[in-house]
DSSP file (Angstrom, degrees, kcal/mol; ACC not computed):
  #  RESIDUE AA STRUCTURE BP1 BP2  ACC     N-H-->O    O-->H-N    N-H-->O    O-->H-N    TCO  KAPPA ALPHA  PHI   PSI    X-CA   Y-CA   Z-CA
    1    1 A X              0   0    0      0, 0.0     6,-0.1     0, 0.0     0, 0.0   0.000 360.0 360.0 360.0 130.8  -82.6 -161.0   65.1
    2    2 A X    >   -     0   0    0      1,-0.1     3,-1.2     4,-0.1     0, 0.0  -0.234 360.0-119.2 -61.1 154.5  -83.3 -159.0   68.3
    3    3 A X  T 3  S+     0   0    0      1,-0.2    -1,-0.1     3,-0.0     0, 0.0   0.744 109.1  62.8 -65.9 -25.4  -86.8 -159.0   69.5
    4    4 A X  T 3  S+     0   0    0      2,-0.1     2,-0.5     0, 0.0    -1,-0.2   0.484  90.3  78.2 -85.3   0.8  -87.1 -155.2   69.2
    5    5 A X  S <  S-     0   0    0     -3,-1.2     2,-0.1     0, 0.0     0, 0.0  -0.906  83.8-123.4-106.9 132.1  -86.6 -155.2   65.3
    6    6 A X        -     0   0    0     -2,-0.5     2,-0.1     1,-0.1    -2,-0.1  -0.441  29.9-102.7 -74.6 152.9  -89.5 -156.2   63.2
    7    7 A X        -     0   0    0     -2,-0.1     2,-0.3     1,-0.1    -1,-0.1  -0.355  32.9-125.2 -71.2 146.9  -89.2 -159.1   60.7
    8    8 A X        -     0   0    0      4,-0.1     3,-0.1     1,-0.1    -1,-0.1  -0.662  29.7-101.5 -90.2 151.4  -88.8 -158.3   57.1
    9    9 A X    >   -     0   0    0     -2,-0.3     3,-1.7     1,-0.1    -1,-0.1  -0.331  56.6 -72.7 -68.2 159.0  -91.1 -159.8   54.5
   10   10 A X  T 3  S+     0   0    0      1,-0.3    -1,-0.1     3,-0.0     3,-0.1  -0.166 119.2  18.0 -52.8 136.9  -89.9 -162.8   52.5
   11   11 A X  T 3  S+     0   0    0      1,-0.3     2,-0.3    -3,-0.1    -1,-0.3   0.454  99.0 112.0  79.6   2.3  -87.3 -161.9   49.9
   12   12 A X    <   -     0   0    0     -3,-1.7     2,-0.5    -4,-0.0    -1,-0.3  -0.784  59.0-137.5-108.1 152.4  -86.4 -158.6   51.4
   13   13 A X        -     0   0    0     -2,-0.3     2,-0.5    -3,-0.1    -4,-0.1  -0.914  10.7-147.9-113.8 130.6  -83.0 -157.8   53.1
   14   14 A X        +     0   0    0     -2,-0.5     2,-0.3    -6,-0.1    -6,-0.0  -0.823  26.7 162.0 -96.3 134.7  -82.8 -155.8   56.3
   15   15 A X        -     0   0    0     -2,-0.5     2,-0.3     4,-0.0    -2,-0.0  -0.997  39.6-105.3-147.8 150.9  -79.8 -153.6   56.8
   16   16 A X    >   -     0   0    0     -2,-0.3     3,-1.1     1,-0.1     6,-0.0  -0.547  16.7-144.5 -78.2 134.2  -78.9 -150.7   59.1
   17   17 A X  T 3  S+     0   0    0     -2,-0.3    -1,-0.1     1,-0.2     5,-0.1   0.738 100.5  54.7 -68.8 -21.0  -78.8 -147.3   57.5
   18   18 A X  T 3  S+     0   0    0      4,-0.1    -1,-0.2     2,-0.1     3,-0.1   0.543  85.9 106.3 -90.6  -7.8  -75.9 -146.4   59.7
   19   19 A X  S X  S-     0   0    0     -3,-1.1     3,-1.0     1,-0.1     2,-0.1  -0.303  81.5 -93.2 -75.0 155.6  -73.7 -149.3   58.7
   20   20 A X  T 3  S+     0   0    0      1,-0.2    -1,-0.1     2,-0.1    -4,-0.1  -0.394 107.2  25.0 -69.1 144.4  -70.7 -148.9   56.3
   21   21 A X  T 3> S+     0   0    0     -3,-0.1     4,-2.1    -2,-0.1    -1,-0.2   0.630  75.7 129.1  80.6  14.2  -71.3 -149.4   52.6
   22   22 A X  H <> S+     0   0    0     -3,-1.0     4,-2.8     2,-0.2     5,-0.2   0.903  72.3  55.6 -69.0 -39.3  -75.0 -148.6   52.7
   23   23 A X  H  > S+     0   0    0      1,-0.2     4,-2.4     2,-0.2    -1,-0.2   0.915 108.4  47.1 -61.1 -40.5  -74.6 -146.2   49.9
   24   24 A X  H  > S+     0   0    0      1,-0.2     4,-2.1     2,-0.2    -1,-0.2   0.926 114.8  45.7 -66.4 -42.5  -73.0 -148.9   47.6
   25   25 A X  H  X S+     0   0    0     -4,-2.1     4,-1.8     2,-0.2    -2,-0.2   0.868 112.7  51.6 -68.1 -33.1  -75.8 -151.4   48.5
   26   26 A X  H  X S+     0   0    0     -4,-2.8     4,-2.6     2,-0.2    -2,-0.2   0.919 111.7  47.2 -60.9 -48.5  -78.5 -148.6   47.9
   27   27 A X  H  X S+     0   0    0     -4,-2.4     4,-2.2     1,-0.2    -2,-0.2   0.857 111.3  50.6 -65.3 -37.0  -77.0 -147.8   44.5
   28   28 A X  H  X S+     0   0    0     -4,-2.1     4,-1.7     2,-0.2    -1,-0.2   0.862 110.8  48.8 -74.4 -31.0  -76.8 -151.5   43.6
   29   29 A X  H  X S+     0   0    0     -4,-1.8     4,-2.7     2,-0.2    -2,-0.2   0.932 112.0  48.8 -67.3 -43.5  -80.5 -152.0   44.5
   30   30 A X  H  X S+     0   0    0     -4,-2.6     4,-2.5     1,-0.2    -2,-0.2   0.895 110.8  50.4 -65.5 -36.7  -81.5 -148.9   42.5
   31   31 A X  H  X S+     0   0    0     -4,-2.2     4,-2.3     2,-0.2    -1,-0.2   0.899 110.3  50.1 -64.3 -39.5  -79.5 -150.1   39.5
   32   32 A X  H  X S+     0   0    0     -4,-1.7     4,-2.4     2,-0.2    -2,-0.2   0.939 112.2  48.1 -64.9 -47.9  -81.2 -153.6   39.7
   33   33 A X  H  X S+     0   0    0     -4,-2.7     4,-2.7     1,-0.2    -2,-0.2   0.908 109.5  52.2 -59.8 -44.2  -84.6 -151.9   39.9
   34   34 A X  H  X S+     0   0    0     -4,-2.5     4,-2.5     1,-0.2    -1,-0.2   0.905 109.6  49.4 -54.9 -46.1  -83.7 -149.7   37.0
   35   35 A X  H  X S+     0   0    0     -4,-2.3     4,-2.3     2,-0.2    -2,-0.2   0.942 111.8  48.6 -63.3 -48.1  -82.8 -152.8   34.9
   36   36 A X  H  X S+     0   0    0     -4,-2.4     4,-2.1     1,-0.2    -1,-0.2   0.883 111.0  50.0 -60.7 -40.6  -86.0 -154.6   35.9
   37   37 A X  H  X S+     0   0    0     -4,-2.7     4,-2.1     2,-0.2    -1,-0.2   0.897 108.9  52.9 -68.6 -37.4  -88.1 -151.6   35.0
   38   38 A X  H  X S+     0   0    0     -4,-2.5     4,-2.1     2,-0.2    -2,-0.2   0.937 110.9  46.1 -59.6 -46.7  -86.3 -151.3   31.6
   39   39 A X  H  X S+     0   0    0     -4,-2.3     4,-2.4     1,-0.2    -2,-0.2   0.882 111.3  53.4 -57.6 -39.6  -87.2 -155.0   30.9
   40   40 A X  H  X S+     0   0    0     -4,-2.1     4,-2.5     2,-0.2    -1,-0.2   0.864 106.1  51.9 -63.2 -39.6  -90.7 -154.4   32.0
   41   41 A X  H  X S+     0   0    0     -4,-2.1     4,-2.6     2,-0.2    -1,-0.2   0.881 110.2  50.2 -68.6 -38.7  -91.0 -151.4   29.6
   42   42 A X  H  X S+     0   0    0     -4,-2.1     4,-2.3     2,-0.2    -2,-0.2   0.958 111.3  46.8 -62.5 -48.8  -89.8 -153.7   26.7
   43   43 A X  H  X S+     0   0    0     -4,-2.4     4,-2.1     1,-0.2    -2,-0.2   0.923 113.2  49.8 -64.4 -45.3  -92.2 -156.4   27.5
   44   44 A X  H  X S+     0   0    0     -4,-2.5     4,-2.3     1,-0.2    -1,-0.2   0.895 109.9  51.0 -55.4 -43.3  -95.0 -153.9   27.8
   45   45 A X  H  X S+     0   0    0     -4,-2.6     4,-1.9     1,-0.2    -1,-0.2   0.901 110.4  48.1 -59.3 -42.6  -94.1 -152.4   24.6
   46   46 A X  H  X S+     0   0    0     -4,-2.3     4,-2.2     2,-0.2    -1,-0.2   0.829 109.2  53.4 -72.4 -28.6  -94.1 -155.7   22.8
   47   47 A X  H  X S+     0   0    0     -4,-2.1     4,-2.6     2,-0.2    -1,-0.2   0.925 107.7  51.8 -68.9 -42.5  -97.5 -156.6   24.3
   48   48 A X  H  X S+     0   0    0     -4,-2.3     4,-1.7     2,-0.2    -2,-0.2   0.898 110.1  49.6 -54.0 -44.5  -98.9 -153.4   22.9
   49   49 A X  H  X S+     0   0    0     -4,-1.9     4,-2.5     2,-0.2    -2,-0.2   0.927 110.4  49.6 -62.4 -47.3  -97.5 -154.3   19.5
   50   50 A X  H  X S+     0   0    0     -4,-2.2     4,-2.4     1,-0.2    -1,-0.2   0.892 109.1  51.7 -59.5 -43.5  -99.0 -157.7   19.6
   51   51 A X  H  X S+     0   0    0     -4,-2.6     4,-2.1     2,-0.2    -1,-0.2   0.855 108.8  50.6 -66.8 -31.0 -102.4 -156.4   20.6
   52   52 A X  H  X S+     0   0    0     -4,-1.7     4,-2.5    -5,-0.2    -2,-0.2   0.933 110.8  49.8 -66.5 -46.2 -102.3 -153.9   17.7
   53   53 A X  H  X S+     0   0    0     -4,-2.5     4,-2.2     1,-0.2    -2,-0.2   0.890 111.3  49.2 -56.3 -42.0 -101.4 -156.8   15.3
   54   54 A X  H  X S+     0   0    0     -4,-2.4     4,-2.8     2,-0.2    -1,-0.2   0.909 110.0  51.6 -66.5 -44.6 -104.3 -158.8   16.7
   55   55 A X  H  X S+     0   0    0     -4,-2.1     4,-2.0     1,-0.2    -1,-0.2   0.899 110.5  48.3 -55.4 -46.9 -106.6 -155.9   16.3
   56   56 A X  H  X S+     0   0    0     -4,-2.5     4,-2.0     2,-0.2    -1,-0.2   0.889 111.8  48.3 -67.5 -39.7 -105.6 -155.5   12.7
   57   57 A X  H  X S+     0   0    0     -4,-2.2     4,-2.3     2,-0.2    -2,-0.2   0.894 109.7  53.0 -69.1 -38.0 -106.0 -159.3   11.9
   58   58 A X  H  X S+     0   0    0     -4,-2.8     4,-0.7     1,-0.2    -1,-0.2   0.898 110.0  48.5 -63.6 -36.4 -109.4 -159.4   13.5
   59   59 A X  H >< S+     0   0    0     -4,-2.0     3,-0.7     1,-0.2     4,-0.3   0.907 112.8  47.2 -68.2 -39.0 -110.5 -156.4   11.4
   60   60 A X  H >< S+     0   0    0     -4,-2.0     3,-1.1     1,-0.2    -1,-0.2   0.820 107.4  58.0 -69.5 -31.0 -109.2 -158.1    8.3
   61   61 A X  H 3< S+     0   0    0     -4,-2.3    -1,-0.2     1,-0.3    -2,-0.2   0.649  86.2  78.1 -78.6 -12.6 -110.9 -161.4    9.2
   62   62 A X  T << S+     0   0    0     -4,-0.7     2,-0.6    -3,-0.7    -1,-0.3   0.780  81.7  78.2 -64.5 -22.5 -114.3 -159.8    9.3
   63   63 A X  S <  S-     0   0    0     -3,-1.1     2,-0.1    -4,-0.3    -1,-0.0  -0.767  87.7-126.4 -92.4 125.8 -114.3 -159.9    5.6
   64   64 A X        -     0   0    0     -2,-0.6    -2,-0.1     1,-0.1     2,-0.0  -0.413  26.4-108.4 -71.9 141.6 -115.1 -163.3    4.1
   65   65 A X        -     0   0    0     -2,-0.1     2,-0.3    -4,-0.1    -1,-0.1  -0.348  34.8-115.9 -63.7 146.6 -112.7 -164.8    1.6
   66   66 A X        -     0   0    0      1,-0.1     2,-0.2    -2,-0.0    -1,-0.1  -0.608  30.1-111.8 -81.9 143.2 -114.1 -164.8   -2.0
   67   67 A X        -     0   0    0     -2,-0.3     2,-0.2     1,-0.1    -1,-0.1  -0.537  34.3-115.2 -73.8 143.2 -114.6 -168.2   -3.5
   68   68 A X        -     0   0    0     -2,-0.2    -1,-0.1     1,-0.1     2,-0.0  -0.554  26.5-114.3 -79.3 142.5 -112.2 -169.0   -6.3
   69   69 A X     >  -     0   0    0     -2,-0.2     4,-2.3     1,-0.1     5,-0.2  -0.298  32.1-104.6 -71.6 163.3 -113.4 -169.5   -9.8
   70   70 A X  H  > S+     0   0    0      1,-0.2     4,-2.6     2,-0.2     5,-0.2   0.869 120.2  53.2 -60.5 -37.4 -113.1 -173.0  -11.4
   71   71 A X  H  > S+     0   0    0      2,-0.2     4,-2.1     1,-0.2    -1,-0.2   0.921 109.7  48.1 -62.0 -45.5 -110.2 -171.9  -13.6
   72   72 A X  H  > S+     0   0    0      2,-0.2     4,-2.5     1,-0.2    -1,-0.2   0.883 112.0  49.1 -66.0 -40.6 -108.2 -170.6  -10.6
   73   73 A X  H  X S+     0   0    0     -4,-2.3     4,-2.3     2,-0.2    -1,-0.2   0.921 110.8  49.8 -64.3 -42.6 -108.8 -173.7   -8.6
   74   74 A X  H  X S+     0   0    0     -4,-2.6     4,-2.8     1,-0.2    -2,-0.2   0.929 110.5  51.3 -59.5 -43.7 -107.7 -175.9  -11.6
   75   75 A X  H  X S+     0   0    0     -4,-2.1     4,-2.4     1,-0.2    -2,-0.2   0.908 110.7  48.3 -63.8 -41.5 -104.5 -173.8  -11.9
   76   76 A X  H  X S+     0   0    0     -4,-2.5     4,-2.1     2,-0.2    -1,-0.2   0.893 111.3  49.5 -63.2 -39.0 -103.8 -174.2   -8.1
   77   77 A X  H  X S+     0   0    0     -4,-2.3     4,-2.1     2,-0.2    -2,-0.2   0.930 112.2  49.0 -62.9 -50.0 -104.3 -178.0   -8.3
   78   78 A X  H  X S+     0   0    0     -4,-2.8     4,-1.9     1,-0.2    -2,-0.2   0.915 111.4  49.0 -58.5 -43.9 -102.0 -178.2  -11.4
   79   79 A X  H  X S+     0   0    0     -4,-2.4     4,-1.0     1,-0.2    -1,-0.2   0.883 110.8  49.5 -68.8 -36.5  -99.3 -176.1   -9.6
   80   80 A X  H  <>S+     0   0    0     -4,-2.1     5,-2.7     1,-0.2     6,-0.5   0.821 107.7  54.4 -74.0 -27.2  -99.4 -178.2   -6.5
   81   81 A X  H ><5S+     0   0    0     -4,-2.1     3,-1.7     3,-0.2    -2,-0.2   0.884 103.1  56.5 -70.0 -35.3  -99.1 -181.4   -8.5
   82   82 A X  H 3<5S+     0   0    0     -4,-1.9    -1,-0.2     1,-0.3    -2,-0.2   0.830 104.5  53.6 -54.5 -34.6  -96.0 -180.0  -10.1
   83   83 A X  T 3<5S-     0   0    0     -4,-1.0     3,-0.5    -5,-0.1    -1,-0.3   0.266 129.3 -97.9 -86.3   9.7  -94.6 -179.6   -6.5
   84   84 A X  T < 5 -     0   0    0     -3,-1.7    10,-0.3     1,-0.2    -3,-0.2   0.735  68.6 -66.0  83.9  22.9  -95.3 -183.3   -5.9
   85   85 A X  S   <S+     0   0    0     -5,-2.7    10,-3.6     1,-0.3    11,-0.9   0.622 101.7 133.0  72.5  15.8  -98.7 -182.6   -4.0
   86   86 A X        -     0   0    0     -6,-0.5    -1,-0.3    -3,-0.5     7,-0.2  -0.673  66.9 -96.3-100.6 151.0  -96.8 -180.9   -1.2
   87   87 A X     >  -     0   0    0      5,-2.4     4,-1.7    -2,-0.3    -1,-0.1  -0.465  26.4-142.4 -63.7 133.2  -97.8 -177.5    0.4
   88   88 A X  T  4 S+     0   0    0     -2,-0.2    -1,-0.2     2,-0.2    -2,-0.0   0.670  95.8  46.6 -71.5 -15.1  -95.8 -174.8   -1.1
   89   89 A X  T  4 S+     0   0    0      3,-0.1    -1,-0.2     1,-0.0    -2,-0.0   0.921 131.9   9.5 -88.5 -56.2  -95.4 -173.0    2.2
   90   90 A X  T  4 S-     0   0    0      2,-0.1    -2,-0.2     0, 0.0    -1,-0.0   0.557  90.2-122.5-107.4 -10.9  -94.4 -175.7    4.6
   91   91 A X     <  +     0   0    0     -4,-1.7     2,-0.1     1,-0.2    -3,-0.1   0.634  50.0 163.8  80.9   8.4  -93.7 -178.7    2.4
   92   92 A X        -     0   0    0     -6,-0.1    -5,-2.4     1,-0.1    -1,-0.2  -0.469  37.5-117.1 -67.4 135.1  -96.3 -180.9    4.3
   93   93 A X  S    S+     0   0    0     -7,-0.2    -7,-0.2     1,-0.2    -8,-0.1  -0.170  83.4  28.3 -69.7 160.1  -97.1 -184.0    2.2
   94   94 A X        +     0   0    0    -10,-0.3    -8,-0.2     1,-0.1    -1,-0.2   0.909  56.2 152.1  60.9  51.4 -100.5 -184.8    0.7
   95   95 A X  S    S+     0   0    0    -10,-3.6     2,-0.4    -3,-0.2    -9,-0.2   0.850  73.9  44.5 -72.5 -33.7 -102.0 -181.4    0.2
   96   96 A X  S    S-     0   0    0    -11,-0.9     2,-0.1   -16,-0.1    -1,-0.1  -0.841  77.3-149.1-109.5 146.4 -104.0 -183.0   -2.7
   97   97 A X    >   -     0   0    0     -2,-0.4     3,-1.1    -3,-0.0    -2,-0.1  -0.272  47.0 -79.7 -92.9-168.0 -105.7 -186.4   -2.7
   98   98 A X  T 3  S+     0   0    0      1,-0.3    -2,-0.0     2,-0.1    -1,-0.0   0.847 132.3  48.0 -62.8 -36.9 -106.1 -188.5   -5.7
   99   99 A X  T 3         0   0    0      1,-0.0    -1,-0.3     0, 0.0    -3,-0.0   0.497 360.0 360.0 -84.8  -5.7 -109.1 -186.5   -7.0
  100  100 A X    <         0   0    0     -3,-1.1    -2,-0.1   -23,-0.0   -19,-0.0   0.518 360.0 360.0  93.8 360.0 -107.2 -183.2   -6.5
């Protein structure tokens, strides 16, 4: 690089504006930037959605769960025993111990 031209920052490409093919390179750079901004918008939108979901969950968790009555607890234990003592959602073993 000649001494009269300033160095470009890392990751940037220097090119003469009067050289042939500048328009094509400029359009290619602009298309790449547009694609990156589109991806950025999708990520930002997803982050907003997740933030809304978290806000909703936090609002719902403010309320304490009600205690189950004895009959409901016994029914849950009986149902889980029928399933072999495994979690009905994930199938993890030993949801119940020997005492239920």
